[in-house]
C-alpha positions as CSV (number, residue, x, y, z in Angstrom):
1,M,0.0,0.0,0.0
2,P,1.5,3.3,-1.0
3,G,2.5,5.5,2.0
4,I,3.0,2.7,4.5
5,E,6.0,0.6,5.7
6,V,5.6,-2.9,7.0
7,Q,7.8,-3.8,9.9
8,P,7.9,-6.6,12.6
9,L,5.9,-5.8,15.7
10,E,8.4,-4.8,18.4
11,D,8.0,-3.7,22.0
12,E,8.2,-0.1,20.9
13,H,5.0,-0.6,18.9
14,L,2.9,-2.2,21.7
15,A,1.6,1.1,23.2
16,A,0.2,2.2,19.8
17,A,-1.2,-1.3,19.1
18,E,-2.9,-1.1,22.5
19,R,-4.6,2.1,21.5
20,L,-5.8,0.7,18.2
21,L,-7.2,-2.4,20.0
22,A,-8.9,-0.3,22.7
23,D,-10.6,1.8,20.0
24,R,-11.7,-1.3,18.2
25,H,-13.1,-2.9,21.3
26,A,-14.9,0.4,22.3
27,R,-16.7,0.4,18.9
28,H,-17.5,-3.3,19.3
29,R,-19.0,-2.8,22.8
30,K,-21.1,0.1,21.5
31,A,-22.6,-2.3,19.0
32,E,-22.9,-5.2,21.5
33,R,-23.4,-4.3,25.2
34,L,-22.8,-7.8,26.5
35,L,-19.2,-7.9,25.4
36,P,-16.7,-7.9,28.3
37,E,-15.3,-4.7,29.8
38,V,-11.5,-4.7,29.3
39,S,-9.0,-2.4,30.8
40,D,-5.7,-4.1,30.1
41,F,-5.3,-4.3,26.4
42,R,-1.5,-5.0,26.7
43,A,-2.4,-8.3,28.3
44,Q,-4.7,-9.1,25.4
45,L,-1.9,-8.5,22.9
46,E,0.6,-10.5,25.0
47,R,-1.9,-13.3,25.2
48,D,-1.9,-13.6,21.3
49,L,1.9,-13.2,21.2
50,D,2.6,-15.7,23.9
51,H,2.9,-18.7,21.6
52,E,6.1,-20.2,20.2
53,A,5.0,-19.7,16.6
54,A,3.4,-16.3,17.1
55,A,4.6,-13.2,15.3
56,G,3.2,-9.7,14.5
57,V,3.7,-7.0,12.0
58,V,2.8,-3.3,11.9
59,A,2.0,-0.8,9.3
60,L,3.8,2.5,9.8
61,S,2.8,5.8,8.2
62,G,5.8,7.9,9.0
63,D,6.3,7.1,12.7
64,E,2.7,6.3,13.4
65,V,1.4,2.7,13.8
66,V,-1.8,2.7,11.7
67,A,-2.5,-1.1,11.8
68,Y,-1.2,-4.4,13.1
69,V,-1.7,-8.1,12.6
70,I,-0.6,-10.9,15.0
71,G,-0.8,-14.5,14.0
72,R,0.5,-17.9,14.9
73,V,0.9,-21.3,13.4
74,E,-0.5,-24.3,15.3
75,E,-1.1,-28.0,14.8
76,D,-4.7,-29.0,14.0
77,A,-5.2,-32.4,15.6
78,Q,-8.5,-33.0,13.8
79,L,-7.2,-32.6,10.3
80,G,-3.6,-33.7,11.1
81,D,-2.0,-30.6,9.5
82,R,-1.1,-27.0,10.4
83,R,-3.1,-23.9,10.3
84,A,-2.5,-20.2,11.0
85,I,-4.8,-18.1,13.2
86,V,-5.3,-14.4,13.9
87,D,-7.0,-14.5,17.3
88,F,-9.5,-12.3,19.0
89,A,-7.0,-9.5,19.7
90,G,-5.0,-10.2,16.6
91,C,-5.7,-7.2,14.3
92,A,-6.8,-3.6,14.4
93,A,-6.5,-0.6,12.2
94,A,-6.9,3.2,12.5
95,D,-10.0,4.8,11.0
96,G,-9.6,4.7,7.2
97,R,-6.5,2.5,7.3
98,G,-8.1,-0.9,6.9
99,E,-6.5,-1.4,3.5
100,A,-3.1,-1.8,5.3
101,I,-4.4,-5.1,6.8
102,R,-3.9,-6.7,3.3
103,D,-0.2,-5.8,3.2
104,L,0.3,-7.1,6.8
105,Y,-1.5,-10.3,5.9
106,A,0.8,-10.7,2.9
107,A,3.9,-10.4,5.1
108,L,2.7,-12.9,7.6
109,A,1.1,-15.3,5.2
110,A,4.4,-15.8,3.4
111,R,5.9,-17.1,6.7
112,W,2.8,-19.3,7.4
113,V,3.0,-21.0,4.0
114,A,6.7,-21.6,4.5
115,A,5.9,-23.2,7.8
116,G,3.4,-25.6,6.1
117,A,0.2,-23.8,7.1
118,T,-2.1,-23.4,4.1
119,R,-5.3,-22.9,6.0
120,H,-5.7,-19.4,7.5
121,L,-8.2,-18.1,10.0
122,A,-9.0,-14.6,11.3
123,L,-11.3,-13.8,14.2
124,I,-13.0,-10.5,13.5
125,P,-15.7,-8.5,15.3
126,A,-19.0,-9.2,13.6
127,S,-20.1,-5.5,13.7
128,D,-16.8,-4.1,12.3
129,E,-17.5,-4.0,8.6
130,A,-14.5,-1.8,7.9
131,L,-12.1,-4.3,9.5
132,A,-13.8,-7.3,7.9
133,D,-13.7,-5.8,4.4
134,P,-9.9,-6.2,3.7
135,W,-10.1,-9.8,4.9
136,L,-13.0,-10.6,2.6
137,R,-11.1,-9.0,-0.3
138,L,-8.2,-11.4,0.6
139,A,-10.5,-14.3,-0.4
140,F,-11.6,-15.1,3.2
141,G,-15.2,-16.2,3.9
142,V,-17.3,-16.5,7.0
143,Q,-16.9,-20.1,8.4
144,Y,-17.9,-19.8,12.1
145,V,-20.0,-17.5,14.3
146,W,-19.7,-16.7,18.0
147,A,-22.8,-15.1,19.5
148,V,-24.4,-13.9,22.8
149,R,-27.8,-13.0,24.3
150,E,-29.2,-12.2,27.6
151,T,-30.5,-14.9,29.9
152,A,-34.2,-14.7,30.8
153,A,-37.1,-16.4,32.5
154,M,-38.7,-18.0,29.5
155,K,-42.3,-19.1,29.0
156,P,-42.3,-23.0,28.9
157,V,-42.6,-24.4,25.4
158,E,-45.6,-26.6,24.7
159,A,-43.7,-29.5,23.1
160,D,-44.9,-32.5,25.2
161,V,-41.4,-33.0,26.6
162,R,-40.0,-33.4,30.1
163,I,-36.5,-31.9,30.8
164,R,-34.4,-33.4,33.5
165,P,-30.8,-33.3,34.6
166,G,-28.5,-35.5,32.7
167,T,-26.6,-38.4,34.3
168,P,-23.8,-40.7,33.4
169,G,-26.5,-43.2,32.3
170,D,-27.1,-40.8,29.4
171,L,-23.6,-41.5,27.9
172,E,-25.0,-43.5,24.9
173,L,-27.5,-40.8,24.2
174,V,-24.9,-38.0,24.2
175,A,-22.5,-40.0,22.0
176,R,-25.4,-40.7,19.6
177,L,-26.4,-37.0,19.5
178,D,-22.8,-35.9,18.8
179,R,-22.5,-38.5,16.0
180,S,-25.7,-37.1,14.5
181,L,-24.2,-33.6,14.5
182,W,-21.0,-34.8,12.8
183,E,-23.0,-36.7,10.2
184,H,-25.1,-33.6,9.5
185,Q,-22.0,-31.4,9.0
186,A,-20.4,-34.0,6.7
187,G,-23.3,-33.5,4.3
188,P,-24.2,-30.6,2.0
189,P,-23.6,-27.7,2.1
190,S,-21.0,-28.1,4.9
191,F,-19.0,-30.9,3.5
192,S,-16.8,-30.8,6.6
193,G,-14.4,-33.4,5.2
194,L,-13.7,-34.8,8.7
195,A,-13.6,-38.5,9.4
196,I,-16.4,-39.4,11.7
197,P,-15.1,-41.0,14.9
198,S,-16.1,-44.4,16.1
199,D,-18.9,-44.9,18.7
200,E,-16.2,-45.7,21.3
201,E,-14.4,-42.5,20.5
202,F,-17.6,-40.5,20.9
203,R,-18.2,-42.2,24.3
204,A,-14.6,-41.5,25.4
205,D,-14.9,-37.8,24.5
206,W,-18.0,-37.4,26.6
207,R,-17.4,-39.8,29.5
208,D,-16.2,-37.1,31.9
209,L,-19.2,-34.7,31.2
210,W,-20.7,-35.4,34.7
211,D,-17.4,-35.4,36.7
212,D,-17.5,-31.7,37.7
213,P,-20.9,-30.2,38.2
214,E,-19.3,-26.8,38.8
215,L,-18.0,-26.9,35.2
216,H,-20.8,-28.5,33.2
217,T,-24.6,-28.6,33.6
218,H,-26.4,-31.1,31.5
219,F,-30.1,-31.3,30.5
220,V,-31.9,-34.1,28.7
221,A,-35.3,-33.8,26.9
222,E,-37.6,-36.8,27.0
223,R,-41.0,-37.5,25.4
224,A,-43.0,-40.4,26.7
225,G,-39.9,-41.6,28.5
226,R,-37.7,-41.6,25.3
227,P,-34.7,-39.2,25.3
228,L,-34.6,-37.0,22.2
229,G,-32.1,-34.3,22.8
230,H,-29.8,-32.5,25.2
231,A,-28.1,-29.3,26.1
232,V,-24.7,-28.8,27.8
233,L,-23.9,-25.6,29.7
234,Y,-20.3,-24.8,30.3
235,R,-18.6,-22.2,32.6
236,R,-16.3,-20.9,30.0
237,P,-13.3,-19.0,31.3
238,T,-13.3,-15.3,31.0
239,G,-10.4,-12.9,30.4
240,D,-10.5,-12.6,26.6
241,L,-12.3,-10.1,24.4
242,R,-15.3,-12.4,23.8
243,V,-16.5,-13.9,27.1
244,P,-18.1,-11.5,29.6
245,E,-18.3,-11.9,33.4
246,H,-21.4,-13.7,34.8
247,N,-21.7,-15.7,31.5
248,I,-22.4,-19.3,30.8
249,D,-21.8,-21.0,27.5
250,L,-24.3,-23.2,25.6
251,S,-21.5,-25.5,24.4
252,H,-23.5,-28.3,22.8
253,A,-27.1,-28.8,21.9
254,A,-28.5,-31.4,19.6
255,T,-31.8,-33.2,18.8
256,L,-32.1,-36.7,17.3
257,P,-33.0,-36.3,13.6
258,A,-36.4,-37.9,13.9
259,A,-37.4,-35.4,16.6
260,R,-36.3,-32.2,14.8
261,R,-38.9,-29.5,14.2
262,T,-41.1,-30.9,17.0
263,G,-40.1,-28.2,19.6
264,V,-37.5,-30.3,21.5
265,S,-34.7,-27.8,20.9
266,L,-36.9,-24.8,21.7
267,A,-37.9,-26.4,25.0
268,L,-34.3,-27.2,25.9
269,T,-33.0,-23.8,25.0
270,G,-35.9,-22.1,27.0
271,H,-35.1,-24.3,30.0
272,A,-31.4,-23.5,29.7
273,L,-32.0,-19.7,29.5
274,T,-34.3,-19.8,32.5
275,W,-32.0,-22.0,34.6
276,A,-29.1,-19.7,33.8
277,H,-31.1,-16.6,34.7
278,E,-32.2,-18.1,38.0
279,H,-28.6,-19.0,38.8
280,G,-27.3,-15.5,38.4
281,F,-25.8,-15.7,34.9
282,R,-26.3,-12.4,33.0
283,S,-25.5,-13.7,29.5
284,I,-25.2,-16.9,27.5
285,T,-22.9,-17.5,24.6
286,T,-22.9,-20.1,21.9
287,D,-21.4,-20.7,18.5
288,W,-22.1,-22.4,15.2
289,R,-20.8,-23.1,11.7
290,S,-22.2,-20.7,9.2
291,V,-22.6,-23.4,6.6
292,N,-24.8,-25.5,9.0
293,L,-28.2,-24.4,7.7
294,I,-30.2,-25.5,10.7
295,S,-27.9,-23.9,13.3
296,S,-27.4,-20.7,11.3
297,R,-31.1,-20.1,11.2
298,H,-32.1,-21.5,14.6
299,W,-29.9,-19.6,17.0
300,P,-30.5,-16.1,15.6
301,R,-34.2,-16.7,15.8
302,L,-33.7,-17.4,19.5
303,G,-32.1,-14.0,20.0
304,F,-28.4,-14.8,19.8
305,R,-26.5,-11.9,18.2
306,P,-23.2,-12.5,16.4
307,T,-20.1,-11.0,18.2
308,Y,-17.3,-12.5,16.2
309,Y,-16.8,-14.2,12.9
310,R,-14.1,-16.7,12.1
311,L,-13.0,-15.9,8.6
312,Y,-11.4,-18.7,6.7
313,R,-9.2,-19.2,3.6
314,A,-7.7,-22.4,2.3
315,L,-4.9,-22.0,-0.2
316,P,-4.8,-24.3,-3.3
């Protein structure tokens, strides 16, 4: 970009990067009141830089830092390869300087590809169109959505279901529900490309769900004594730019295919929102893949508002 110089991000640039990130987050909180209050933006930058394979670059206009990008290369256990990621605090630009993001990406992407990472991800505030624009013009697309809404005492849904606490005896149900989600996302239009684990692997992944009631809360929906779906609430750690205080995360929710569109999910979600409200949680977060047609329509209808997009690009 004419008029800027790309340099490695050094300690001398951190104060300016802090200011850019603070301005970005202030705009973001103006658009979404449930985002966390943050006072230490240096800690957010250091969180993203505190990885062995992390590096940052800045765009200088004269002596002024007008944009920065921080990214890292990491192993992806699911796909067995390497990917590069720009995390929640990983980029910001001064007003009118978003175009510089493309030059900064070019500088970092050359290193990522040399390190064997040809899948690139960037976590961008959903309301910041000016910041998303340069990434979209770099051939990134929306892959994943993080969202939030208020908890509330909800009117019970008339779906002829009983919702009860989950128990270790529900392990087979939970494994089956997770498998159904994987199978759904393997089909069109998602085409996840992921190998579906075995039944034993699903059971192994979920076996400890009930070990710590202070970490997870599990609900099961039954109709005529037959379990049809579940919801898992998770006390997700705070401290980043996404998760506010007094928040709980709807980390997994699924309904058996035969019971979809019969009100099971609505009843479960309403129960979870009411339970969270009664237990002092102010907000509830969740996430979904944007190519999952069911999820991407269901959760916004239930009042969840996008806070971050995970933008994705896979190089040929």
